[in-house]
N, C-alpha and C positions, 0 to 999 in steps of 0.2 A: 504494500500500500504506500503510495506517495504521500508527501506532506500535504495535509488538507487544512484550510482555514477552519477555525473553530470559534463558536460564540455560545454563550450560555443563554438558554431560554427555558426556564423552569415552567412546566405546565401549571396552569392555575389550579388544577385538581390537587396537585401536591401541596400548594399553599393552603387550600381549603382544608385538606386533611390535617395539616399542621395546626391550623387555628382550632380545629375541633379537639385535637389531642391536648393542646395547651389549656383549653377551657375545661377539660375533664380531668385535669391533674388531681391526683390524690396525694396531698402533702403529708410528709412525715412529721413527727414531733421533734422537739429539740430541747436540750438542757438549757434552763434559764440562764441568761447572761453568759453563754459559752462562746459568743463571738464566732471565730473560725477555728476554735481549738479542736473540735471534733470533725471538721471538714467544712464544706461550703455552708455559709451562714444562711439560715432560713429566710430571714427578713430581706436580705439583699437579693437572694434568688427570686423571691416573690416579686420584688420591685422590678427586677430585670425581665421577668416573664410578663408582667403587666405591660411593660413597654413593648415587648416582643409582640404581644397581642394587639395593642392599640396605637403604638407610635412608630414602630419599625417599618421602614419602606424597603422591602426586598428589591422591588423593581429599580429603585434608585441605586442600590448597591450593585445590582446586576449590570446596570448601565456603566457604573464605574469600572467594574471588572472587564466589561467588554470594550472599554476604551483602550485597553492594551491589546497589541496584536497577538492573538492566540492561535495555536495550531495543534494538530494531533497527527501522530504518525505511528505506524507499527514498527517496533524495533524488536527483532528476534521473537516475534509472537506476542509482544506486550504493547498495547496501545498507550503511548505516552502523550499526555497533554502538556503543553509548554507555552510560555510567552517567549517570543523572539523579537526583541527591540533593537534595531540597528543604531549604532553609535553615530553621533553628529560631530565628527571631528576628522582630522586628516589621517589618522592611523589608529582606528579603534582596536582595542585588544578584546578578543573573544573571551567571555567570562560566563561560566555556568554557576549559578547560585542555587543552592539546595536548602530547603527548609527542613524542619523537624516536626516532632510531635509535642503538643497537640496543635501545632500550627498548620499552615497551608501555604499555597503560593501567594495568597492574599497578604500573608505576613510580610512579604518583601515589596509590596507595591510602592511604598514611599521612597525607596532608594533607586527605583528603575530610572525615573526621569533624570535625577542628578548624575547618575552614572553614564547614561547614554548621551546626554546633552548638557555637559558641564557649563557651557557658555551661557545657557539660559537659566542657570542656577548659581550664578556667581563664581563659576570655576573656569579653569583653563581648558579649551577644546582639545589640547594635547592629551588630556586625561580621559578621553572618551572610551567607552566600552561597547561592544556588541553584547548585549545582556540576554542570556538564556535562563529562564526560570521554569524548570519543570515541576509538575506535581509528582511527588514520589509514587512509584507503583503502589497501588492500593490506597492512595490518598486522592481525594477530590475527583477530578475528571480523568485521571489516568486509570487504566484497567486494573481490576483486582485479579490477582493470581489465584487459581483454584488448585495449585500444586504447591508442595512445600519447597523451601529453598530460596525465597525472596528475601535474602539477607543483605547486609551492607555491601559485601563483595559483589553480589549479583547486580545490585542497583548501580554500583560503580561501573561494572561492565556495560550495562545498558546505556548509561549516560555517556560513556566513552564512544559507543556506537552512534548515539544521537549526535554528538558534537563532530565526529570525524566523518562517518559514512553518510549520515543524513544531511548535516549542515555544511560539511566540507571544510571544517577547520582542522588544519594539521597540528597546530599548537594553540593552546588556550590556557586560561587560568581557571581556578575553582575557588569558590567561597562558600561558607556555610556556618551555621550554628546548630547545636543539638545533633540530631542524626545527620544533618547537612555537613557538620564538621567531620564526622567519621567518614561519610561518603567522599568528601573532598580530599581528605588525607589518604583514603584508600586509592583514589584516582592517582594521587602523587606517588604512592608506593608502587602501584601496578604498572603505571605508564609514565615513567620519568622522562622519556624522550618527547612526550606529547604535552606535558604540563610545564607551562612557564613558571608557575608558582601556585601556592595554596595559601589563602588567607582564611582564618577562622576567628569566630568570636566566642568559641567554647573549645577548650583543648582537652581531649581525652588522654589520660596518661595511664600507663601500666604502673601498678604499685611495685616499686623495686625496693629491696632492703639493701641499703648501702652500708659501708663500713663506718664506724664511729657514730657520734651523736648527730641526729638530724639537725639541719639548720632551723632557724625560727620559722621561715617560710614553709619549709617541709613539714614541720610539726603542726603548724596552723592548717595546712592543707589536709593532713591526715585526720586532724580533729574535725574539720568540715565534713570529710567523707564519713567519719563515724557518726556524726550527728544526722547526716542525711540518711545513712543506712538504717539508723534507729528510728527516725521520726518522719522521714519524707519519701522513702523508697517503696512503700507498700504498693502503689500503683504499678511500678515497674515489675515487682515480683509477680503480681497477678497477671499482668499482660505478657510476661515472659514465661508463664507456666500454664495458665488456663484462660486465655483470652476469649475463647468461644463461650465459656460460661457467662462471663461478664457481658458479652455482646448482646445477649437476648434482651436485657433490660435497657441498655443504651441505644440500641437500634430501634426499640419500640417506643421509648419515652423521650420526647425532646427535652423535657425538664431534667430527666436523668442524665442525658447527654450534656446539657449545659452545666449541670452541677459538677460533673466529672471533669470538664474542661476548664471552667473558669477558676476553679480552685488552684490550678497550676499557674494560671496567669497572675493570680494574686501572690502565690507563694514564691514565684520565681522572678518577679519583676521588682523594679526599684520604685514601688508605689507607696512606701511608708504606711502600709496597712490600709490605704485608701485606693482601691482598685481604679477608680475613675479619675484619679489625678494623673494617670498614665494612659489609660484606654477609655474611650467613650463607649457607650452602649452599642452604637452602630458597629464599631470595630469588633467588639466582642461577639456580637450576634452574627455578623457576616462570616467570621471564621467558623462559628458553630454551624451556621447554615450550610456551609460547603460540605461538612461532614453529614449533615442531616439529609440534604437533598440527593446526595450521591450514595447514601447508605454505605459509607466507607469507614465507620468507626471500627468495625471488626477487622477489616483488612489492614487498617493502619496499625492497630495494636499488635497484629501478628508479626510486625517487624521486630518487636521485642522477643517474641518466641523464636523466630527464625535465627536471629543473631545470637541469642543465648545458646541455641542448639547447633550452631554452625560448626563445621570442621575447620580447625585452624584459626589462628588469630594473627594480627600484625605482630611480627617478632623483630624485624630488623628496623634500622633507622630510616626514616623518610628523608631522602637526600635532596629532593627538590627544595627550592627556597620556600620557607614557611613564615608567614606573618601572623601575629597574634594580637588581638585587641581584647583585653580583659576588662569587662564591665563589672563594677564593684558588687552588684547583687546577683552575680552568676551563682549557680548552685555550689560550685567549688572554684577556688582560685589556685591553679597549680603553680608550684615553685619553678622559677626560671632554671635553676641548676639541674633539676630532673628533666625538664622539657628539652634542654639542649642535648641530653643523652639519646633522646628518641626522635628528635626532629632537627632539621637544619634551620634553626631559627635565625631569620634575617631582620625581623622587626618585632619588638616586644613593647606594647603600649598598655599602660594602666590608665583606664578611662576614669573620668571624674564622676559620672553618674550613669545609671542604666543597669539593666539586668539581662535575663536570659533571652528576652525578645528584643534584641538590640535594634533590629531594623524597624520595629514599630515604636520603640521607646525613645531611641536616640538616633534617628536616621541620619541626621547631618554629621554627627560624630563618627558613625560607622562609615559613611561615604568618604569622609576625610581620610580615615585609616586605610580603606581599600585603595583609594587614589594614591596615597603616599607610598604604600607598600609596592604596588605594581609600577609606580613611576620609576623605581630604581632597578626593575628587572624587565622592563618592556622589551628590550632588544638584546 
């Protein structure tokens, strides 16, 4: 199948069904004054759902999404949905940007314009990129695999084919956060001759036991990991072991789906316990809607299972140039000394504000870091 233009047009019957399901929600109880301690706060979710029913305009968000040039193509039997926005500059660098969970291609929409057309956003046209933003397989408008094995390595292989065979780029850069960082780094590991460089705003590290006492940064990082594993990783364990069981509830209940997703947006963002100081309701609901209308919450969660059960892991050092932007409210902040053992770090930036969803929270800062990193390795 050749590359085909793609646009989103959700049938009105799907929206009617959603409104009916929202109206028939059976709400659970909650411990008095428990805030978000036990999970998604009841009062906030009820407020969000009320807006979803009476104030949210999906058609307006659909129009926003369709303002980007979208396409779909079959890559090795998998239909991949992607944005392909051409750079407005003398020598654009091809750049594939990958999202993670519970995000979507929408998570990256604020950085596409500044990266493709810097001159129109206060930048230098020399810094332009041809930007490719795919929906991960099993996410959004990309196909859902009905076979096992759609792990990080397999996605990297598909994205390599997308960039080289389908789009004709011999060499390109990769960027991402969350799963997108793992996919981008795996591209760098597997295809060093094709990757100009890799930039990430989340850096996965293998836990290595070194000689002597750990540095302060290393000790802090290990404590962050321990806290996360104790109090924040339950979702990952469920999705990595029994995603199918969870999917029955989330695929059937839009409120259940929203509750599962927005808790992560609050926990992982630099929102100072006020979710809407970073994201507005339209942004939160548009991301949720992409999961709802495509029924991809189950297939998206399977990435945790497939990766946890994959054969082999990254063992060697990634030798292509790597740039890192560390936003202060990221889940963990890895130490530089350990990172240099596993990656060829060429830029290491500690950011002033922002968290896990950097492209939505601090788009200008992330764009600056992407431009700066690739400026030094463009040729």
